[in-house]
Backbone as CSV, one residue per row, in Angstrom:
resi,resn,N_x,N_y,N_z,CA_x,CA_y,CA_z,C_x,C_y,C_z
1,UNK,-0.880,18.812,-19.847,0.457,18.809,-19.928,1.343,17.813,-18.671
2,UNK,1.806,16.531,-19.152,2.361,15.562,-18.154,3.507,16.120,-17.913
3,UNK,4.368,16.153,-16.890,6.007,16.112,-15.858,6.449,17.051,-16.738
4,UNK,5.367,18.303,-17.037,5.849,19.654,-17.251,6.286,19.616,-19.098
5,UNK,5.945,18.625,-19.335,6.911,18.238,-20.946,5.364,18.473,-21.756
6,UNK,5.874,19.287,-23.263,4.769,19.246,-23.936,4.722,17.799,-24.907
7,UNK,6.293,17.370,-25.100,6.148,16.440,-26.464,6.891,14.794,-25.808
8,UNK,6.405,14.709,-24.280,6.555,13.479,-24.254,6.274,12.097,-25.192
9,UNK,6.767,11.064,-25.007,6.537,10.014,-26.234,6.971,8.827,-26.308
10,UNK,6.606,7.452,-25.492,7.225,6.777,-24.819,6.468,5.223,-26.015
11,UNK,6.712,5.250,-27.125,5.459,3.742,-27.683,6.011,2.474,-27.241
12,UNK,7.227,2.044,-26.778,7.820,0.644,-26.631,7.461,0.728,-25.024
13,UNK,7.182,-1.190,-24.845,7.340,-1.080,-23.723,8.012,-2.419,-23.434
14,UNK,8.525,-2.493,-21.991,9.406,-3.489,-21.730,8.926,-4.392,-20.485
15,UNK,8.829,-5.824,-20.478,8.635,-6.432,-19.591,9.771,-7.119,-19.257
16,UNK,10.258,-7.697,-18.206,11.112,-8.761,-17.982,12.418,-8.466,-18.254
17,UNK,13.106,-7.446,-19.090,14.284,-6.924,-19.751,14.111,-7.539,-21.623
18,UNK,12.906,-7.663,-21.790,12.789,-7.949,-23.074,12.071,-6.938,-23.812
19,UNK,12.051,-6.378,-24.605,11.357,-5.309,-25.063,10.520,-5.897,-26.392
20,UNK,9.515,-5.416,-26.299,8.464,-5.551,-27.360,9.070,-4.649,-28.593
21,UNK,8.407,-5.424,-29.594,8.746,-4.363,-31.158,7.396,-3.449,-30.799
22,UNK,7.281,-2.533,-31.794,6.781,-1.275,-31.346,5.250,-1.587,-31.846
23,UNK,5.185,-2.714,-32.731,3.461,-3.185,-33.208,3.087,-3.991,-32.142
24,UNK,3.768,-5.087,-31.605,3.769,-5.607,-30.141,2.949,-4.872,-29.174
25,UNK,3.715,-3.799,-29.114,3.473,-2.841,-27.823,1.888,-1.892,-28.143
26,UNK,1.914,-1.719,-29.652,0.263,-1.049,-29.442,-0.681,-1.915,-29.847
27,UNK,-0.425,-3.029,-29.761,-1.270,-4.092,-30.322,-1.727,-4.593,-28.399
28,UNK,-2.651,-4.096,-28.030,-3.056,-4.342,-26.326,-3.355,-5.938,-26.216
29,UNK,-3.815,-6.653,-26.961,-3.968,-8.033,-26.797,-2.356,-8.748,-26.694
30,UNK,-1.590,-8.502,-27.673,-0.384,-9.119,-27.760,0.176,-8.529,-26.108
31,UNK,0.424,-7.340,-25.885,1.211,-6.782,-24.874,0.505,-7.375,-23.650
32,UNK,-1.005,-7.664,-23.329,-1.206,-8.528,-22.261,-0.506,-9.253,-22.419
33,UNK,-0.896,-10.526,-23.506,-0.541,-12.036,-23.385,0.948,-12.108,-22.818
34,UNK,1.823,-10.893,-23.202,3.570,-10.754,-22.843,3.426,-10.873,-21.540
35,UNK,2.686,-9.742,-20.789,2.986,-9.380,-19.455,2.455,-10.799,-18.176
36,UNK,1.602,-11.029,-18.688,0.517,-12.548,-18.333,1.502,-13.717,-17.932
37,UNK,2.389,-13.853,-18.992,3.291,-14.824,-18.898,4.072,-14.526,-18.589
38,UNK,4.760,-13.340,-17.700,5.554,-13.261,-17.091,5.131,-13.467,-15.525
39,UNK,3.603,-13.011,-15.256,3.200,-13.195,-14.245,2.826,-14.252,-13.490
40,UNK,2.820,-15.350,-14.230,2.584,-16.431,-14.125,3.928,-17.043,-13.617
41,UNK,5.164,-16.786,-13.169,6.423,-17.527,-13.592,6.540,-17.573,-11.705
42,UNK,6.913,-18.345,-11.279,6.989,-18.471,-10.007,8.226,-17.744,-9.115
43,UNK,8.306,-17.057,-8.277,9.314,-16.316,-7.640,9.326,-17.102,-6.162
44,UNK,10.554,-16.641,-5.638,10.778,-17.101,-4.044,11.289,-15.866,-3.226
45,UNK,11.344,-14.626,-4.115,11.936,-13.663,-3.101,10.717,-12.683,-2.212
46,UNK,10.390,-12.539,-1.601,9.143,-11.841,-0.675,9.804,-10.226,-0.663
47,UNK,8.927,-9.208,-1.045,9.084,-7.942,-0.755,7.776,-7.185,0.106
48,UNK,7.660,-6.567,0.658,6.771,-5.685,1.307,7.187,-3.990,1.319
49,UNK,6.465,-3.080,0.838,6.836,-1.781,1.240,5.771,-1.513,1.716
50,UNK,5.841,-0.215,2.745,4.656,0.450,2.958,5.353,1.981,3.552
51,UNK,4.609,2.876,3.722,4.741,4.415,3.601,5.210,4.396,5.658
52,UNK,6.335,5.199,5.215,6.757,5.696,6.680,6.664,7.091,6.926
53,UNK,5.770,7.893,5.929,5.597,9.651,6.238,4.268,9.428,5.577
54,UNK,4.184,10.781,5.711,2.727,10.992,4.776,2.579,10.794,3.474
55,UNK,2.013,10.834,2.681,1.618,10.406,1.156,2.041,12.051,0.532
56,UNK,2.118,12.975,1.407,2.107,14.562,0.643,3.362,14.962,1.526
57,UNK,4.252,14.429,1.872,5.159,14.628,2.634,6.251,14.750,1.494
58,UNK,7.584,15.711,2.080,8.864,15.157,1.168,10.065,15.592,1.878
59,UNK,10.891,14.903,1.911,10.947,13.452,1.571,9.920,12.410,2.032
60,UNK,9.628,11.754,0.884,8.765,10.368,1.605,9.479,9.562,1.777
61,UNK,9.111,8.730,3.134,9.630,7.864,3.313,9.088,6.928,3.068
62,UNK,9.593,5.301,2.515,9.170,3.970,2.575,10.153,3.314,3.082
63,UNK,9.163,2.422,3.765,9.990,1.261,4.343,9.895,-0.063,3.209
64,UNK,10.727,-0.137,3.643,10.517,-1.967,3.154,11.595,-3.410,3.705
65,UNK,10.854,-4.273,3.306,11.201,-5.626,4.212,11.366,-6.620,2.955
66,UNK,12.269,-7.512,2.998,12.347,-8.575,2.036,13.662,-9.544,2.505
67,UNK,13.239,-11.006,2.206,14.387,-12.102,2.458,15.213,-12.043,1.338
68,UNK,15.475,-11.314,0.367,16.638,-10.732,-0.771,18.039,-11.267,-0.107
69,UNK,18.352,-11.646,-0.219,20.531,-11.701,-0.283,21.149,-12.158,-1.103
70,UNK,22.381,-12.056,-0.956,23.456,-12.384,-2.161,24.079,-11.451,-2.686
71,UNK,24.871,-11.961,-3.491,26.098,-11.125,-4.313,25.278,-10.464,-5.522
72,UNK,25.023,-9.073,-5.572,24.751,-8.267,-7.043,23.206,-8.408,-6.815
73,UNK,22.479,-8.681,-6.157,21.285,-8.807,-5.621,20.593,-7.125,-5.243
74,UNK,19.765,-6.616,-5.760,19.114,-5.739,-5.451,17.755,-5.070,-5.507
75,UNK,17.648,-3.985,-4.374,15.921,-4.232,-4.365,15.854,-2.555,-5.183
76,UNK,15.370,-2.428,-6.075,14.869,-1.067,-6.955,13.287,-0.622,-5.878
77,UNK,12.990,0.603,-5.659,11.933,1.364,-5.038,11.691,2.656,-6.330
78,UNK,10.086,2.181,-6.986,9.655,3.268,-7.463,8.630,3.748,-7.015
79,UNK,8.850,5.306,-7.623,7.354,6.014,-7.432,6.613,6.329,-8.653
80,UNK,5.702,5.834,-8.912,5.197,5.490,-10.414,3.740,6.634,-10.170
81,UNK,3.488,7.594,-11.295,2.132,8.012,-11.557,1.522,7.658,-12.708
82,UNK,0.169,7.360,-12.722,-0.971,7.252,-13.654,-1.487,8.618,-13.938
83,UNK,-2.537,8.191,-14.688,-3.707,9.265,-15.300,-2.693,10.828,-15.687
84,UNK,-1.809,10.534,-16.102,-0.973,11.450,-16.811,-1.280,11.974,-18.455
85,UNK,-1.409,13.230,-19.102,-1.523,13.465,-20.370,-0.304,13.866,-20.862
86,UNK,-0.222,13.967,-21.942,0.654,14.337,-22.964,0.115,15.418,-24.217
87,UNK,0.020,16.254,-24.306,0.143,16.758,-26.012,1.223,17.510,-26.586
88,UNK,1.154,16.451,-27.717,2.504,16.231,-28.443,2.464,17.070,-29.901
89,UNK,3.312,17.698,-29.561,3.446,19.202,-30.555,4.537,18.663,-31.852
90,UNK,5.055,17.665,-31.618,6.118,17.157,-32.812,6.263,15.386,-33.418
91,UNK,6.940,15.553,-34.227,7.279,13.898,-34.830,6.314,13.496,-35.083
92,UNK,5.585,11.882,-35.242,4.850,11.401,-35.834,3.109,11.526,-35.254
93,UNK,3.364,12.120,-33.700,2.142,12.034,-33.201,1.908,13.472,-32.964
94,UNK,2.401,13.833,-33.976,1.705,15.794,-33.698,0.870,16.030,-33.541
95,UNK,0.453,17.029,-32.536,-1.287,17.057,-32.440,-1.716,16.200,-31.528
96,UNK,-1.790,14.771,-31.407,-2.276,14.141,-30.546,-2.135,14.255,-29.089
97,UNK,-3.178,13.730,-28.335,-2.953,13.504,-26.943,-2.689,11.918,-26.184
98,UNK,-1.745,11.846,-25.832,-1.589,10.742,-24.766,-1.649,10.618,-23.461
99,UNK,-1.925,9.382,-23.404,-2.361,8.976,-21.660,-0.996,8.549,-21.569
100,UNK,-0.396,8.169,-20.300,0.211,7.645,-19.500,0.284,7.016,-18.381
101,UNK,0.429,5.797,-17.964,0.730,4.979,-16.817,1.952,4.546,-16.133
102,UNK,1.921,4.562,-14.989,3.055,4.065,-14.395,4.258,4.773,-15.136
103,UNK,4.726,5.940,-14.989,5.143,7.038,-15.125,6.206,7.079,-13.904
104,UNK,7.170,6.770,-13.946,8.543,6.576,-13.143,8.448,7.932,-12.729
105,UNK,8.457,8.428,-11.147,8.328,10.292,-10.681,9.736,9.977,-9.819
106,UNK,10.280,8.907,-9.174,11.251,9.104,-8.062,11.640,7.421,-7.866
107,UNK,12.848,7.524,-7.934,13.083,5.806,-7.641,14.139,6.136,-6.906
108,UNK,14.761,4.868,-6.079,15.529,4.711,-5.286,16.261,3.227,-5.085
109,UNK,17.027,2.972,-5.379,18.012,1.210,-5.373,18.719,0.969,-4.237
110,UNK,18.309,0.024,-3.413,19.318,-0.676,-2.018,19.915,-1.351,-3.029
111,UNK,21.262,-1.417,-2.597,22.294,-2.663,-2.895,23.168,-3.383,-1.579
112,UNK,23.209,-2.870,-0.302,23.345,-3.354,0.649,21.870,-3.236,1.778
113,UNK,21.725,-4.091,3.116,21.138,-4.172,3.732,19.819,-4.347,3.499
114,UNK,19.666,-5.071,2.807,18.414,-5.890,2.059,17.409,-6.078,2.662
115,UNK,17.569,-6.663,3.899,16.481,-7.403,4.982,15.428,-6.368,5.184
116,UNK,15.712,-5.369,5.579,14.559,-4.272,6.150,15.361,-3.113,6.251
117,UNK,14.397,-2.045,6.072,15.414,-0.360,6.146,13.963,0.718,5.636
118,UNK,14.383,1.828,5.138,14.084,2.826,4.864,14.426,3.274,3.603
119,UNK,14.028,4.224,2.682,14.270,4.975,1.756,13.818,6.328,1.908
120,UNK,14.465,7.255,1.566,14.008,8.629,1.012,13.713,9.188,-0.190
121,UNK,12.313,9.573,-0.380,12.496,9.937,-2.234,11.925,11.340,-2.188
122,UNK,12.466,11.983,-2.964,11.813,13.210,-3.338,10.759,13.517,-4.259
123,UNK,9.497,13.361,-4.217,8.466,13.628,-4.962,8.552,14.563,-5.400
124,UNK,7.758,14.829,-7.090,7.845,16.013,-7.538,6.716,17.049,-7.387
125,UNK,7.158,17.939,-7.200,5.696,18.538,-6.670,4.412,18.687,-7.564
126,UNK,4.068,18.279,-8.404,3.474,18.074,-9.197,2.283,16.716,-9.314
127,UNK,3.241,15.719,-8.174,2.640,14.922,-8.060,1.049,14.425,-7.191
128,UNK,0.622,13.628,-8.222,-1.104,13.719,-7.397,-1.172,12.310,-6.715
129,UNK,-1.025,12.481,-5.339,-0.735,11.055,-4.310,-1.955,10.174,-4.714
130,UNK,-3.310,10.690,-4.948,-4.323,9.686,-5.195,-3.943,9.013,-6.733
131,UNK,-3.181,9.232,-7.456,-2.785,8.340,-8.612,-1.355,7.775,-8.609
132,UNK,-0.726,7.664,-7.704,0.491,7.258,-7.484,0.934,5.600,-6.617
133,UNK,1.560,5.185,-7.218,1.893,3.706,-6.258,3.180,3.822,-6.313
134,UNK,3.323,2.744,-5.372,4.977,2.367,-4.722,5.176,0.727,-5.450
135,UNK,5.959,0.939,-6.299,6.484,-0.594,-6.683,7.700,-0.974,-6.286
136,UNK,8.268,-2.140,-5.859,9.604,-2.338,-5.107,9.491,-4.370,-5.708
137,UNK,10.959,-4.189,-6.678,11.236,-5.517,-7.131,12.688,-5.479,-6.699
138,UNK,13.216,-6.618,-6.672,14.028,-7.469,-6.552,14.724,-8.037,-7.481
139,UNK,16.034,-7.827,-8.083,16.786,-7.959,-9.423,18.077,-8.899,-9.111
140,UNK,18.538,-9.599,-10.194,19.677,-9.578,-10.107,20.663,-8.791,-11.074
141,UNK,21.533,-8.325,-10.450,22.224,-7.271,-10.873,22.897,-8.337,-12.112
142,UNK,23.541,-9.177,-12.185,24.559,-9.622,-13.383,23.398,-10.525,-13.994
143,UNK,22.313,-11.107,-13.941,21.341,-11.714,-15.056,20.060,-10.928,-15.463
144,UNK,19.751,-10.095,-14.514,18.821,-8.763,-14.396,17.499,-9.574,-14.590
145,UNK,17.534,-10.888,-13.882,16.566,-11.880,-13.543,15.845,-10.719,-12.471
146,UNK,14.129,-10.878,-12.498,13.568,-10.692,-11.315,13.387,-11.325,-10.808
147,UNK,13.320,-11.037,-9.303,13.685,-12.134,-7.842,12.416,-11.904,-7.428
148,UNK,11.625,-11.195,-7.261,9.909,-10.756,-6.403,9.781,-9.348,-6.618
149,UNK,9.054,-8.912,-6.653,8.004,-7.491,-6.329,6.844,-7.589,-5.649
150,UNK,6.364,-6.062,-5.790,5.281,-5.927,-5.031,5.164,-4.425,-5.106
151,UNK,3.381,-4.254,-5.426,3.289,-2.328,-5.560,1.977,-2.451,-4.394
152,UNK,2.044,-0.984,-3.944,1.004,-0.870,-3.300,0.582,0.800,-3.616
153,UNK,-0.747,1.279,-3.326,-0.888,2.186,-3.523,-0.403,3.406,-2.428
154,UNK,-0.196,4.633,-3.068,0.528,5.918,-1.952,-0.473,5.918,-1.016
155,UNK,-1.653,6.038,-1.210,-2.895,6.652,-0.665,-3.644,5.420,-0.319
156,UNK,-3.607,4.722,0.750,-4.427,3.378,1.527,-5.937,3.896,1.150
């Protein structure tokens, strides 16, 4: 059971605020091609994240540094977990077992003081630190464009 829910299911995938159709999201080759396209785009904003506390401490302290600045620019830090499983008990996937990757378990958004600082996050009690990552991305809140991003394992 993932996330304490027995009926969790999300078939879609969103990249750079562009939604893939259900058919594209289920076609792994098409989805990878779509992601790869955005990975080749140049970015000029650096983002660095590192833990400021132990991986199993709560609150989890995350340090950040970025050269982002300007009106409407935000830094979002996600704590994501992979290797989650849910057993669907209703709907079109009733009876199926689904695997989930990069499920957001906690997040924080910084709108001021983007240069450097730290945020505190409260991980769920059932988080497996070895399956978790921190992801940080800088985004223009007006255009929704991503200006830079990074990801690091929660445990080194």
